VODREN-44102 format. One record per residue: chain; x, y, z of N, C-alpha, C in turn. Coordinates in nm, 2 decimals, decimal comma. Layout:
<atom><chaine>A</chaine><n_px>X</n_px><n_py>Y</n_py><n_pz>Z</n_pz><ca_px>X</ca_px><ca_py>Y</ca_py><ca_pz>Z</ca_pz><c_px>X</c_px><c_py>Y</c_py><c_pz>Z</c_pz></atom>
...
//
This chain:
<atom><chaine>A</chaine><n_px>6,19</n_px><n_py>-1,19</n_py><n_pz>-5,31</n_pz><ca_px>6,33</ca_px><ca_py>-1,13</ca_py><ca_pz>-5,29</ca_pz><c_px>6,42</c_px><c_py>-1,24</c_py><c_pz>-5,24</c_pz></atom>
<atom><chaine>A</chaine><n_px>6,38</n_px><n_py>-1,32</n_py><n_pz>-5,14</n_pz><ca_px>6,47</ca_px><ca_py>-1,42</ca_py><ca_pz>-5,08</ca_pz><c_px>6,51</c_px><c_py>-1,52</c_py><c_pz>-5,19</c_pz></atom>
<atom><chaine>A</chaine><n_px>6,42</n_px><n_py>-1,56</n_py><n_pz>-5,28</n_pz><ca_px>6,45</ca_px><ca_py>-1,66</ca_py><ca_pz>-5,39</ca_pz><c_px>6,55</c_px><c_py>-1,59</c_py><c_pz>-5,49</c_pz></atom>
<atom><chaine>A</chaine><n_px>6,55</n_px><n_py>-1,46</n_py><n_pz>-5,50</n_pz><ca_px>6,64</ca_px><ca_py>-1,39</ca_py><ca_pz>-5,59</ca_pz><c_px>6,78</c_px><c_py>-1,37</c_py><c_pz>-5,53</c_pz></atom>
<atom><chaine>A</chaine><n_px>6,79</n_px><n_py>-1,41</n_py><n_pz>-5,40</n_pz><ca_px>6,92</ca_px><ca_py>-1,40</ca_py><ca_pz>-5,33</ca_pz><c_px>6,95</c_px><c_py>-1,27</c_py><c_pz>-5,27</c_pz></atom>
<atom><chaine>A</chaine><n_px>6,84</n_px><n_py>-1,19</n_py><n_pz>-5,26</n_pz><ca_px>6,85</ca_px><ca_py>-1,06</ca_py><ca_pz>-5,19</ca_pz><c_px>6,86</c_px><c_py>-1,08</c_py><c_pz>-5,04</c_pz></atom>
<atom><chaine>A</chaine><n_px>6,96</n_px><n_py>-1,02</n_py><n_pz>-4,97</n_pz><ca_px>6,97</ca_px><ca_py>-1,04</ca_py><ca_pz>-4,83</ca_pz><c_px>6,85</c_px><c_py>-0,98</c_py><c_pz>-4,76</c_pz></atom>
<atom><chaine>A</chaine><n_px>6,79</n_px><n_py>-1,05</n_py><n_pz>-4,66</n_pz><ca_px>6,68</ca_px><ca_py>-1,01</ca_py><ca_pz>-4,59</ca_pz><c_px>6,70</c_px><c_py>-1,05</c_py><c_pz>-4,44</c_pz></atom>
<atom><chaine>A</chaine><n_px>6,65</n_px><n_py>-0,97</n_py><n_pz>-4,35</n_pz><ca_px>6,66</ca_px><ca_py>-1,00</ca_py><ca_pz>-4,21</ca_pz><c_px>6,57</c_px><c_py>-1,12</c_py><c_pz>-4,17</c_pz></atom>
<atom><chaine>A</chaine><n_px>6,46</n_px><n_py>-1,13</n_py><n_pz>-4,24</n_pz><ca_px>6,36</ca_px><ca_py>-1,24</ca_py><ca_pz>-4,22</ca_pz><c_px>6,26</c_px><c_py>-1,24</c_py><c_pz>-4,33</c_pz></atom>
<atom><chaine>A</chaine><n_px>6,19</n_px><n_py>-1,35</n_py><n_pz>-4,34</n_pz><ca_px>6,08</ca_px><ca_py>-1,36</ca_py><ca_pz>-4,44</ca_pz><c_px>5,95</c_px><c_py>-1,30</c_py><c_pz>-4,38</c_pz></atom>
<atom><chaine>A</chaine><n_px>5,88</n_px><n_py>-1,22</n_py><n_pz>-4,46</n_pz><ca_px>5,75</ca_px><ca_py>-1,17</ca_py><ca_pz>-4,41</ca_pz><c_px>5,64</c_px><c_py>-1,28</c_py><c_pz>-4,46</c_pz></atom>
<atom><chaine>A</chaine><n_px>5,56</n_px><n_py>-1,32</n_py><n_pz>-4,36</n_pz><ca_px>5,46</ca_px><ca_py>-1,41</ca_py><ca_pz>-4,40</ca_pz><c_px>5,33</c_px><c_py>-1,36</c_py><c_pz>-4,34</c_pz></atom>
<atom><chaine>A</chaine><n_px>5,22</n_px><n_py>-1,39</n_py><n_pz>-4,40</n_pz><ca_px>5,09</ca_px><ca_py>-1,34</ca_py><ca_pz>-4,35</ca_pz><c_px>4,98</c_px><c_py>-1,45</c_py><c_pz>-4,36</c_pz></atom>
<atom><chaine>A</chaine><n_px>4,88</n_px><n_py>-1,44</n_py><n_pz>-4,27</n_pz><ca_px>4,77</ca_px><ca_py>-1,54</ca_py><ca_pz>-4,27</ca_pz><c_px>4,65</c_px><c_py>-1,46</c_py><c_pz>-4,22</c_pz></atom>
<atom><chaine>A</chaine><n_px>4,53</n_px><n_py>-1,52</n_py><n_pz>-4,25</n_pz><ca_px>4,41</ca_px><ca_py>-1,46</ca_py><ca_pz>-4,19</ca_pz><c_px>4,35</c_px><c_py>-1,57</c_py><c_pz>-4,10</c_pz></atom>
<atom><chaine>A</chaine><n_px>4,28</n_px><n_py>-1,53</n_py><n_pz>-4,01</n_pz><ca_px>4,20</ca_px><ca_py>-1,62</ca_py><ca_pz>-3,92</ca_pz><c_px>4,07</c_px><c_py>-1,54</c_py><c_pz>-3,88</c_pz></atom>
<atom><chaine>A</chaine><n_px>3,97</n_px><n_py>-1,62</n_py><n_pz>-3,85</n_pz><ca_px>3,84</ca_px><ca_py>-1,56</ca_py><ca_pz>-3,82</ca_pz><c_px>3,78</c_px><c_py>-1,64</c_py><c_pz>-3,71</c_pz></atom>
<atom><chaine>A</chaine><n_px>3,66</n_px><n_py>-1,59</n_py><n_pz>-3,68</n_pz><ca_px>3,58</ca_px><ca_py>-1,65</ca_py><ca_pz>-3,56</ca_pz><c_px>3,44</c_px><c_py>-1,67</c_py><c_pz>-3,61</c_pz></atom>
<atom><chaine>A</chaine><n_px>3,40</n_px><n_py>-1,80</n_py><n_pz>-3,61</n_pz><ca_px>3,27</ca_px><ca_py>-1,83</ca_py><ca_pz>-3,66</ca_pz><c_px>3,21</c_px><c_py>-1,95</c_py><c_pz>-3,58</c_pz></atom>
<atom><chaine>A</chaine><n_px>3,09</n_px><n_py>-1,93</n_py><n_pz>-3,54</n_pz><ca_px>3,02</ca_px><ca_py>-2,03</ca_py><ca_pz>-3,45</ca_pz><c_px>3,10</c_px><c_py>-2,07</c_py><c_pz>-3,33</c_pz></atom>
<atom><chaine>A</chaine><n_px>3,15</n_px><n_py>-1,97</n_py><n_pz>-3,26</n_pz><ca_px>3,23</ca_px><ca_py>-1,99</ca_py><ca_pz>-3,14</ca_pz><c_px>3,36</c_px><c_py>-2,07</c_py><c_pz>-3,16</c_pz></atom>
<atom><chaine>A</chaine><n_px>3,41</n_px><n_py>-2,07</n_py><n_pz>-3,29</n_pz><ca_px>3,53</ca_px><ca_py>-2,14</ca_py><ca_pz>-3,32</ca_pz><c_px>3,63</c_px><c_py>-2,05</c_py><c_pz>-3,40</c_pz></atom>
<atom><chaine>A</chaine><n_px>3,76</n_px><n_py>-2,04</n_py><n_pz>-3,35</n_pz><ca_px>3,86</ca_px><ca_py>-1,97</ca_py><ca_pz>-3,43</ca_pz><c_px>3,89</c_px><c_py>-2,06</c_py><c_pz>-3,55</c_pz></atom>
<atom><chaine>A</chaine><n_px>3,90</n_px><n_py>-2,00</n_py><n_pz>-3,67</n_pz><ca_px>3,93</ca_px><ca_py>-2,07</ca_py><ca_pz>-3,80</ca_pz><c_px>4,05</c_px><c_py>-2,00</c_py><c_pz>-3,87</c_pz></atom>
<atom><chaine>A</chaine><n_px>4,14</n_px><n_py>-2,08</n_py><n_pz>-3,92</n_pz><ca_px>4,25</ca_px><ca_py>-2,03</ca_py><ca_pz>-4,00</ca_pz><c_px>4,22</c_px><c_py>-2,04</c_py><c_pz>-4,14</c_pz></atom>
<atom><chaine>A</chaine><n_px>4,26</n_px><n_py>-1,93</n_py><n_pz>-4,22</n_pz><ca_px>4,25</ca_px><ca_py>-1,93</ca_py><ca_pz>-4,36</ca_pz><c_px>4,11</c_px><c_py>-1,95</c_py><c_pz>-4,41</c_pz></atom>
<atom><chaine>A</chaine><n_px>4,02</n_px><n_py>-1,86</n_py><n_pz>-4,38</n_pz><ca_px>3,88</ca_px><ca_py>-1,88</ca_py><ca_pz>-4,41</ca_pz><c_px>3,85</c_px><c_py>-1,90</c_py><c_pz>-4,56</c_pz></atom>
<atom><chaine>A</chaine><n_px>3,76</n_px><n_py>-1,99</n_py><n_pz>-4,59</n_pz><ca_px>3,72</ca_px><ca_py>-2,00</ca_py><ca_pz>-4,73</ca_pz><c_px>3,61</c_px><c_py>-1,90</c_py><c_pz>-4,76</c_pz></atom>
<atom><chaine>A</chaine><n_px>3,56</n_px><n_py>-1,90</n_py><n_pz>-4,88</n_pz><ca_px>3,46</ca_px><ca_py>-1,80</ca_py><ca_pz>-4,92</ca_pz><c_px>3,34</c_px><c_py>-1,81</c_py><c_pz>-4,84</c_pz></atom>
<atom><chaine>A</chaine><n_px>3,29</n_px><n_py>-1,93</n_py><n_pz>-4,82</n_pz><ca_px>3,16</ca_px><ca_py>-1,94</ca_py><ca_pz>-4,74</ca_pz><c_px>3,18</c_px><c_py>-1,89</c_py><c_pz>-4,60</c_pz></atom>
<atom><chaine>A</chaine><n_px>3,29</n_px><n_py>-1,93</n_py><n_pz>-4,53</n_pz><ca_px>3,32</ca_px><ca_py>-1,89</ca_py><ca_pz>-4,40</ca_pz><c_px>3,34</c_px><c_py>-1,74</c_py><c_pz>-4,39</c_pz></atom>
<atom><chaine>A</chaine><n_px>3,41</n_px><n_py>-1,68</n_py><n_pz>-4,49</n_pz><ca_px>3,43</ca_px><ca_py>-1,54</ca_py><ca_pz>-4,49</ca_pz><c_px>3,30</c_px><c_py>-1,46</c_py><c_pz>-4,51</c_pz></atom>
<atom><chaine>A</chaine><n_px>3,21</n_px><n_py>-1,52</n_py><n_pz>-4,60</n_pz><ca_px>3,09</ca_px><ca_py>-1,45</ca_py><ca_pz>-4,63</ca_pz><c_px>2,99</c_px><c_py>-1,46</c_py><c_pz>-4,52</c_pz></atom>
<atom><chaine>A</chaine><n_px>3,01</n_px><n_py>-1,54</n_py><n_pz>-4,42</n_pz><ca_px>2,91</ca_px><ca_py>-1,56</ca_py><ca_pz>-4,31</ca_pz><c_px>2,91</c_px><c_py>-1,43</c_py><c_pz>-4,22</c_pz></atom>
<atom><chaine>A</chaine><n_px>3,01</n_px><n_py>-1,34</n_py><n_pz>-4,24</n_pz><ca_px>3,00</ca_px><ca_py>-1,21</ca_py><ca_pz>-4,17</ca_pz><c_px>3,07</c_px><c_py>-1,21</c_py><c_pz>-4,03</c_pz></atom>
<atom><chaine>A</chaine><n_px>3,14</n_px><n_py>-1,32</n_py><n_pz>-4,00</n_pz><ca_px>3,21</ca_px><ca_py>-1,32</ca_py><ca_pz>-3,87</ca_pz><c_px>3,33</c_px><c_py>-1,23</c_py><c_pz>-3,88</c_pz></atom>
<atom><chaine>A</chaine><n_px>3,39</n_px><n_py>-1,20</n_py><n_pz>-3,77</n_pz><ca_px>3,51</ca_px><ca_py>-1,11</ca_py><ca_pz>-3,77</ca_pz><c_px>3,63</c_px><c_py>-1,19</c_py><c_pz>-3,82</c_pz></atom>
<atom><chaine>A</chaine><n_px>3,72</n_px><n_py>-1,12</n_py><n_pz>-3,89</n_pz><ca_px>3,84</ca_px><ca_py>-1,19</ca_py><ca_pz>-3,93</ca_pz><c_px>3,96</c_px><c_py>-1,09</c_py><c_pz>-3,91</c_pz></atom>
<atom><chaine>A</chaine><n_px>4,08</n_px><n_py>-1,15</n_py><n_pz>-3,89</n_pz><ca_px>4,20</ca_px><ca_py>-1,08</ca_py><ca_pz>-3,86</ca_pz><c_px>4,30</c_px><c_py>-1,12</c_py><c_pz>-3,96</c_pz></atom>
<atom><chaine>A</chaine><n_px>4,37</n_px><n_py>-1,03</n_py><n_pz>-4,02</n_pz><ca_px>4,49</ca_px><ca_py>-1,06</ca_py><ca_pz>-4,11</ca_pz><c_px>4,61</c_px><c_py>-1,01</c_py><c_pz>-4,04</c_pz></atom>
<atom><chaine>A</chaine><n_px>4,71</n_px><n_py>-1,11</n_py><n_pz>-4,03</n_pz><ca_px>4,83</ca_px><ca_py>-1,08</ca_py><ca_pz>-3,96</ca_pz><c_px>4,95</c_px><c_py>-1,11</c_py><c_pz>-4,05</c_pz></atom>
<atom><chaine>A</chaine><n_px>5,05</n_px><n_py>-1,02</n_py><n_pz>-4,04</n_pz><ca_px>5,18</ca_px><ca_py>-1,04</ca_py><ca_pz>-4,11</ca_pz><c_px>5,28</c_px><c_py>-1,03</c_py><c_pz>-4,00</c_pz></atom>
<atom><chaine>A</chaine><n_px>5,38</n_px><n_py>-1,12</n_py><n_pz>-4,01</n_pz><ca_px>5,48</ca_px><ca_py>-1,13</ca_py><ca_pz>-3,91</ca_pz><c_px>5,62</c_px><c_py>-1,15</c_py><c_pz>-3,97</c_pz></atom>
<atom><chaine>A</chaine><n_px>5,72</n_px><n_py>-1,12</n_py><n_pz>-3,90</n_pz><ca_px>5,86</ca_px><ca_py>-1,16</ca_py><ca_pz>-3,92</ca_pz><c_px>5,89</c_px><c_py>-1,27</c_py><c_pz>-3,82</c_pz></atom>
<atom><chaine>A</chaine><n_px>5,88</n_px><n_py>-1,40</n_py><n_pz>-3,87</n_pz><ca_px>5,88</ca_px><ca_py>-1,51</ca_py><ca_pz>-3,77</ca_pz><c_px>6,00</c_px><c_py>-1,52</c_py><c_pz>-3,68</c_pz></atom>
<atom><chaine>A</chaine><n_px>6,12</n_px><n_py>-1,51</n_py><n_pz>-3,74</n_pz><ca_px>6,24</ca_px><ca_py>-1,52</ca_py><ca_pz>-3,66</ca_pz><c_px>6,26</c_px><c_py>-1,41</c_py><c_pz>-3,56</c_pz></atom>
<atom><chaine>A</chaine><n_px>6,22</n_px><n_py>-1,29</n_py><n_pz>-3,60</n_pz><ca_px>6,23</ca_px><ca_py>-1,17</ca_py><ca_pz>-3,52</ca_pz><c_px>6,11</c_px><c_py>-1,16</c_py><c_pz>-3,42</c_pz></atom>
<atom><chaine>A</chaine><n_px>6,01</n_px><n_py>-1,24</n_py><n_pz>-3,44</n_pz><ca_px>5,89</ca_px><ca_py>-1,24</ca_py><ca_pz>-3,36</ca_pz><c_px>5,83</c_px><c_py>-1,10</c_py><c_pz>-3,35</c_pz></atom>
<atom><chaine>A</chaine><n_px>5,81</n_px><n_py>-1,04</n_py><n_pz>-3,47</n_pz><ca_px>5,75</ca_px><ca_py>-0,91</ca_py><ca_pz>-3,48</ca_pz><c_px>5,63</c_px><c_py>-0,91</c_py><c_pz>-3,57</c_pz></atom>
<atom><chaine>A</chaine><n_px>5,53</n_px><n_py>-0,84</n_py><n_pz>-3,53</n_pz><ca_px>5,41</ca_px><ca_py>-0,82</ca_py><ca_pz>-3,61</ca_pz><c_px>5,43</c_px><c_py>-0,70</c_py><c_pz>-3,70</c_pz></atom>
<atom><chaine>A</chaine><n_px>5,41</n_px><n_py>-0,73</n_py><n_pz>-3,83</n_pz><ca_px>5,43</ca_px><ca_py>-0,62</ca_py><ca_pz>-3,93</ca_pz><c_px>5,29</c_px><c_py>-0,57</c_py><c_pz>-3,98</c_pz></atom>
<atom><chaine>A</chaine><n_px>5,19</n_px><n_py>-0,65</n_py><n_pz>-3,97</n_pz><ca_px>5,06</ca_px><ca_py>-0,61</ca_py><ca_pz>-4,01</ca_pz><c_px>4,95</c_px><c_py>-0,67</c_py><c_pz>-3,92</c_pz></atom>
<atom><chaine>A</chaine><n_px>4,85</n_px><n_py>-0,59</n_py><n_pz>-3,89</n_pz><ca_px>4,74</ca_px><ca_py>-0,64</ca_py><ca_pz>-3,81</ca_pz><c_px>4,62</c_px><c_py>-0,56</c_py><c_pz>-3,86</c_pz></atom>
<atom><chaine>A</chaine><n_px>4,53</n_px><n_py>-0,64</n_py><n_pz>-3,92</n_pz><ca_px>4,41</ca_px><ca_py>-0,57</ca_py><ca_pz>-3,97</ca_pz><c_px>4,28</c_px><c_py>-0,65</c_py><c_pz>-3,93</c_pz></atom>
<atom><chaine>A</chaine><n_px>4,19</n_px><n_py>-0,58</n_py><n_pz>-3,87</n_pz><ca_px>4,06</ca_px><ca_py>-0,64</ca_py><ca_pz>-3,83</ca_pz><c_px>3,95</c_px><c_py>-0,57</c_py><c_pz>-3,89</c_pz></atom>
<atom><chaine>A</chaine><n_px>3,84</n_px><n_py>-0,64</n_py><n_pz>-3,92</n_pz><ca_px>3,73</ca_px><ca_py>-0,57</ca_py><ca_pz>-3,98</ca_pz><c_px>3,61</c_px><c_py>-0,56</c_py><c_pz>-3,88</c_pz></atom>
<atom><chaine>A</chaine><n_px>3,63</n_px><n_py>-0,61</n_py><n_pz>-3,76</n_pz><ca_px>3,52</ca_px><ca_py>-0,60</ca_py><ca_pz>-3,66</ca_pz><c_px>3,58</c_px><c_py>-0,60</c_py><c_pz>-3,52</c_pz></atom>
<atom><chaine>A</chaine><n_px>3,50</n_px><n_py>-0,56</n_py><n_pz>-3,42</n_pz><ca_px>3,55</ca_px><ca_py>-0,57</ca_py><ca_pz>-3,28</ca_pz><c_px>3,53</c_px><c_py>-0,71</c_py><c_pz>-3,23</c_pz></atom>
<atom><chaine>A</chaine><n_px>3,63</n_px><n_py>-0,75</n_py><n_pz>-3,14</n_pz><ca_px>3,63</ca_px><ca_py>-0,88</ca_py><ca_pz>-3,08</ca_pz><c_px>3,66</c_px><c_py>-0,86</c_py><c_pz>-2,93</c_pz></atom>
<atom><chaine>A</chaine><n_px>3,59</n_px><n_py>-0,94</n_py><n_pz>-2,84</n_pz><ca_px>3,64</ca_px><ca_py>-0,94</ca_py><ca_pz>-2,70</ca_pz><c_px>3,79</c_px><c_py>-0,98</c_py><c_pz>-2,70</c_pz></atom>
<atom><chaine>A</chaine><n_px>3,86</n_px><n_py>-0,93</n_py><n_pz>-2,60</n_pz><ca_px>4,00</ca_px><ca_py>-0,95</ca_py><ca_pz>-2,60</ca_pz><c_px>4,04</c_px><c_py>-1,10</c_py><c_pz>-2,59</c_pz></atom>
<atom><chaine>A</chaine><n_px>3,97</n_px><n_py>-1,18</n_py><n_pz>-2,51</n_pz><ca_px>4,00</ca_px><ca_py>-1,32</ca_py><ca_pz>-2,50</ca_pz><c_px>3,99</c_px><c_py>-1,39</c_py><c_pz>-2,64</c_pz></atom>
<atom><chaine>A</chaine><n_px>3,88</n_px><n_py>-1,36</n_py><n_pz>-2,71</n_pz><ca_px>3,86</ca_px><ca_py>-1,42</ca_py><ca_pz>-2,84</ca_pz><c_px>3,97</c_px><c_py>-1,37</c_py><c_pz>-2,94</c_pz></atom>
<atom><chaine>A</chaine><n_px>3,99</n_px><n_py>-1,24</n_py><n_pz>-2,93</n_pz><ca_px>4,10</ca_px><ca_py>-1,18</ca_py><ca_pz>-3,02</ca_pz><c_px>4,23</c_px><c_py>-1,25</c_py><c_pz>-3,00</c_pz></atom>
<atom><chaine>A</chaine><n_px>4,27</n_px><n_py>-1,27</n_py><n_pz>-2,88</n_pz><ca_px>4,40</ca_px><ca_py>-1,34</ca_py><ca_pz>-2,85</ca_pz><c_px>4,40</c_px><c_py>-1,48</c_py><c_pz>-2,91</c_pz></atom>
<atom><chaine>A</chaine><n_px>4,29</n_px><n_py>-1,55</n_py><n_pz>-2,90</n_pz><ca_px>4,29</ca_px><ca_py>-1,69</ca_py><ca_pz>-2,96</ca_pz><c_px>4,30</c_px><c_py>-1,68</c_py><c_pz>-3,11</c_pz></atom>
<atom><chaine>A</chaine><n_px>4,22</n_px><n_py>-1,59</n_py><n_pz>-3,17</n_pz><ca_px>4,23</ca_px><ca_py>-1,58</ca_py><ca_pz>-3,32</ca_pz><c_px>4,36</c_px><c_py>-1,53</c_py><c_pz>-3,37</c_pz></atom>
<atom><chaine>A</chaine><n_px>4,42</n_px><n_py>-1,43</n_py><n_pz>-3,30</n_pz><ca_px>4,55</ca_px><ca_py>-1,38</ca_py><ca_pz>-3,33</ca_pz><c_px>4,66</c_px><c_py>-1,49</c_py><c_pz>-3,32</c_pz></atom>
<atom><chaine>A</chaine><n_px>4,65</n_px><n_py>-1,57</n_py><n_pz>-3,21</n_pz><ca_px>4,75</ca_px><ca_py>-1,67</ca_py><ca_pz>-3,19</ca_pz><c_px>4,74</c_px><c_py>-1,78</c_py><c_pz>-3,31</c_pz></atom>
<atom><chaine>A</chaine><n_px>4,62</n_px><n_py>-1,81</n_py><n_pz>-3,35</n_pz><ca_px>4,60</ca_px><ca_py>-1,90</ca_py><ca_pz>-3,46</ca_pz><c_px>4,66</c_px><c_py>-1,85</c_py><c_pz>-3,59</c_pz></atom>
<atom><chaine>A</chaine><n_px>4,64</n_px><n_py>-1,72</n_py><n_pz>-3,61</n_pz><ca_px>4,69</ca_px><ca_py>-1,66</ca_py><ca_pz>-3,73</ca_pz><c_px>4,85</c_px><c_py>-1,66</c_py><c_pz>-3,73</c_pz></atom>
<atom><chaine>A</chaine><n_px>4,90</n_px><n_py>-1,63</n_py><n_pz>-3,61</n_pz><ca_px>5,05</ca_px><ca_py>-1,63</ca_py><ca_pz>-3,60</ca_pz><c_px>5,11</c_px><c_py>-1,77</c_py><c_pz>-3,62</c_pz></atom>
<atom><chaine>A</chaine><n_px>5,04</n_px><n_py>-1,87</n_py><n_pz>-3,57</n_pz><ca_px>5,08</ca_px><ca_py>-2,01</ca_py><ca_pz>-3,59</ca_pz><c_px>5,07</c_px><c_py>-2,04</c_py><c_pz>-3,74</c_pz></atom>
<atom><chaine>A</chaine><n_px>4,97</n_px><n_py>-1,99</n_py><n_pz>-3,81</n_pz><ca_px>4,96</ca_px><ca_py>-2,01</ca_py><ca_pz>-3,95</ca_pz><c_px>5,08</c_px><c_py>-1,95</c_py><c_pz>-4,02</c_pz></atom>
<atom><chaine>A</chaine><n_px>5,11</n_px><n_py>-1,83</n_py><n_pz>-3,98</n_pz><ca_px>5,22</ca_px><ca_py>-1,76</ca_py><ca_pz>-4,04</ca_pz><c_px>5,35</c_px><c_py>-1,83</c_py><c_pz>-4,03</c_pz></atom>
<atom><chaine>A</chaine><n_px>5,37</n_px><n_py>-1,89</n_py><n_pz>-3,91</n_pz><ca_px>5,50</ca_px><ca_py>-1,97</ca_py><ca_pz>-3,88</ca_pz><c_px>5,50</c_px><c_py>-2,10</c_py><c_pz>-3,96</c_pz></atom>
<atom><chaine>A</chaine><n_px>5,38</n_px><n_py>-2,16</n_py><n_pz>-3,99</n_pz><ca_px>5,38</ca_px><ca_py>-2,28</ca_py><ca_pz>-4,07</ca_pz><c_px>5,41</c_px><c_py>-2,24</c_py><c_pz>-4,21</c_pz></atom>
<atom><chaine>A</chaine><n_px>5,36</n_px><n_py>-2,13</n_py><n_pz>-4,26</n_pz><ca_px>5,39</ca_px><ca_py>-2,09</ca_py><ca_pz>-4,40</ca_pz><c_px>5,54</c_px><c_py>-2,06</c_py><c_pz>-4,41</c_pz></atom>
<atom><chaine>A</chaine><n_px>5,60</n_px><n_py>-1,99</n_py><n_pz>-4,31</n_pz><ca_px>5,74</ca_px><ca_py>-1,96</ca_py><ca_pz>-4,31</ca_pz><c_px>5,82</c_px><c_py>-2,08</c_py><c_pz>-4,32</c_pz></atom>
<atom><chaine>A</chaine><n_px>5,79</n_px><n_py>-2,19</n_py><n_pz>-4,25</n_pz><ca_px>5,86</ca_px><ca_py>-2,31</ca_py><ca_pz>-4,25</ca_pz><c_px>5,86</c_px><c_py>-2,37</c_py><c_pz>-4,39</c_pz></atom>
<atom><chaine>A</chaine><n_px>5,74</n_px><n_py>-2,37</n_py><n_pz>-4,45</n_pz><ca_px>5,73</ca_px><ca_py>-2,43</ca_py><ca_pz>-4,58</ca_pz><c_px>5,81</c_px><c_py>-2,35</c_py><c_pz>-4,69</c_pz></atom>
<atom><chaine>A</chaine><n_px>5,80</n_px><n_py>-2,22</n_py><n_pz>-4,68</n_pz><ca_px>5,88</ca_px><ca_py>-2,13</ca_py><ca_pz>-4,77</ca_pz><c_px>6,03</c_px><c_py>-2,16</c_py><c_pz>-4,75</c_pz></atom>
<atom><chaine>A</chaine><n_px>6,08</n_px><n_py>-2,17</n_py><n_pz>-4,63</n_pz><ca_px>6,22</ca_px><ca_py>-2,20</ca_py><ca_pz>-4,61</ca_pz><c_px>6,26</c_px><c_py>-2,33</c_py><c_pz>-4,67</c_pz></atom>
<atom><chaine>A</chaine><n_px>6,18</n_px><n_py>-2,43</n_py><n_pz>-4,66</n_pz><ca_px>6,21</ca_px><ca_py>-2,56</ca_py><ca_pz>-4,72</ca_pz><c_px>6,22</c_px><c_py>-2,54</c_py><c_pz>-4,88</c_pz></atom>
<atom><chaine>A</chaine><n_px>6,13</n_px><n_py>-2,47</n_py><n_pz>-4,94</n_pz><ca_px>6,13</ca_px><ca_py>-2,45</ca_py><ca_pz>-5,08</ca_pz><c_px>6,25</c_px><c_py>-2,37</c_py><c_pz>-5,12</c_pz></atom>
<atom><chaine>A</chaine><n_px>6,29</n_px><n_py>-2,26</n_py><n_pz>-5,04</n_pz><ca_px>6,40</ca_px><ca_py>-2,18</ca_py><ca_pz>-5,07</ca_pz><c_px>6,53</c_px><c_py>-2,27</c_py><c_pz>-5,07</c_pz></atom>
<atom><chaine>A</chaine><n_px>6,54</n_px><n_py>-2,36</n_py><n_pz>-4,97</n_pz><ca_px>6,65</ca_px><ca_py>-2,45</ca_py><ca_pz>-4,96</ca_pz><c_px>6,66</c_px><c_py>-2,54</c_py><c_pz>-5,07</c_pz></atom>
<atom><chaine>A</chaine><n_px>6,55</n_px><n_py>-2,60</n_py><n_pz>-5,12</n_pz><ca_px>6,55</ca_px><ca_py>-2,69</ca_py><ca_pz>-5,23</ca_pz><c_px>6,60</c_px><c_py>-2,61</c_py><c_pz>-5,36</c_pz></atom>
<atom><chaine>A</chaine><n_px>6,54</n_px><n_py>-2,49</n_py><n_pz>-5,38</n_pz><ca_px>6,58</ca_px><ca_py>-2,41</ca_py><ca_pz>-5,49</ca_pz><c_px>6,73</c_px><c_py>-2,37</c_py><c_pz>-5,49</c_pz></atom>
<atom><chaine>A</chaine><n_px>6,78</n_px><n_py>-2,34</n_py><n_pz>-5,37</n_pz><ca_px>6,93</ca_px><ca_py>-2,31</ca_py><ca_pz>-5,36</ca_pz><c_px>7,01</c_px><c_py>-2,43</c_py><c_pz>-5,40</c_pz></atom>
<atom><chaine>A</chaine><n_px>6,97</n_px><n_py>-2,55</n_py><n_pz>-5,35</n_pz><ca_px>7,05</ca_px><ca_py>-2,67</ca_py><ca_pz>-5,38</ca_pz><c_px>7,04</c_px><c_py>-2,70</c_py><c_pz>-5,53</c_pz></atom>
<atom><chaine>A</chaine><n_px>6,93</n_px><n_py>-2,68</n_py><n_pz>-5,60</n_pz><ca_px>6,92</ca_px><ca_py>-2,70</ca_py><ca_pz>-5,74</ca_pz><c_px>7,01</c_px><c_py>-2,61</c_py><c_pz>-5,81</c_pz></atom>
<atom><chaine>A</chaine><n_px>7,01</n_px><n_py>-2,48</n_py><n_pz>-5,77</n_pz><ca_px>7,10</ca_px><ca_py>-2,38</ca_py><ca_pz>-5,83</ca_pz><c_px>7,24</c_px><c_py>-2,41</c_py><c_pz>-5,82</c_pz></atom>
<atom><chaine>A</chaine><n_px>7,28</n_px><n_py>-2,46</n_py><n_pz>-5,70</n_pz><ca_px>7,42</ca_px><ca_py>-2,50</ca_py><ca_pz>-5,68</ca_pz><c_px>7,46</c_px><c_py>-2,62</c_py><c_pz>-5,77</c_pz></atom>
<atom><chaine>A</chaine><n_px>7,37</n_px><n_py>-2,71</n_py><n_pz>-5,79</n_pz><ca_px>7,40</ca_px><ca_py>-2,82</ca_py><ca_pz>-5,88</ca_pz><c_px>7,42</c_px><c_py>-2,77</c_py><c_pz>-6,02</c_pz></atom>
<atom><chaine>A</chaine><n_px>7,33</n_px><n_py>-2,68</n_py><n_pz>-6,07</n_pz><ca_px>7,34</ca_px><ca_py>-2,63</ca_py><ca_pz>-6,20</ca_pz><c_px>7,47</c_px><c_py>-2,55</c_py><c_pz>-6,22</c_pz></atom>
<atom><chaine>A</chaine><n_px>7,51</n_px><n_py>-2,48</n_py><n_pz>-6,12</n_pz><ca_px>7,64</ca_px><ca_py>-2,41</ca_py><ca_pz>-6,13</ca_pz><c_px>7,76</c_px><c_py>-2,49</c_py><c_pz>-6,11</c_pz></atom>
<atom><chaine>A</chaine><n_px>7,74</n_px><n_py>-2,61</n_py><n_pz>-6,06</n_pz><ca_px>7,86</ca_px><ca_py>-2,70</ca_py><ca_pz>-6,04</ca_pz><c_px>7,93</c_px><c_py>-2,67</c_py><c_pz>-5,91</c_pz></atom>
<atom><chaine>A</chaine><n_px>7,86</n_px><n_py>-2,62</n_py><n_pz>-5,81</n_pz><ca_px>7,92</ca_px><ca_py>-2,58</ca_py><ca_pz>-5,68</ca_pz><c_px>7,92</c_px><c_py>-2,70</c_py><c_pz>-5,59</c_pz></atom>
//
């Protein structure tokens, strides 16, 4: 929607994070995910600092959950930063094509 020029309050970004071998991990690969550890999927509105999605497939102690959740939120913010860079590049290219 943002690339199509549709006004939005914020970009929605999401990331998953998990916990394996006493280590929080961002964006689990197939082997890590298949190991059966808990994972959390988080969607956020980064500028508004609001969580729009939180999905867990297992129970976690609160201290571990907070670490995994924070890692997922940091991942979402990194994705948002990259998306904004690409949107800005695309907008500049469009302006050049239109002669603005």
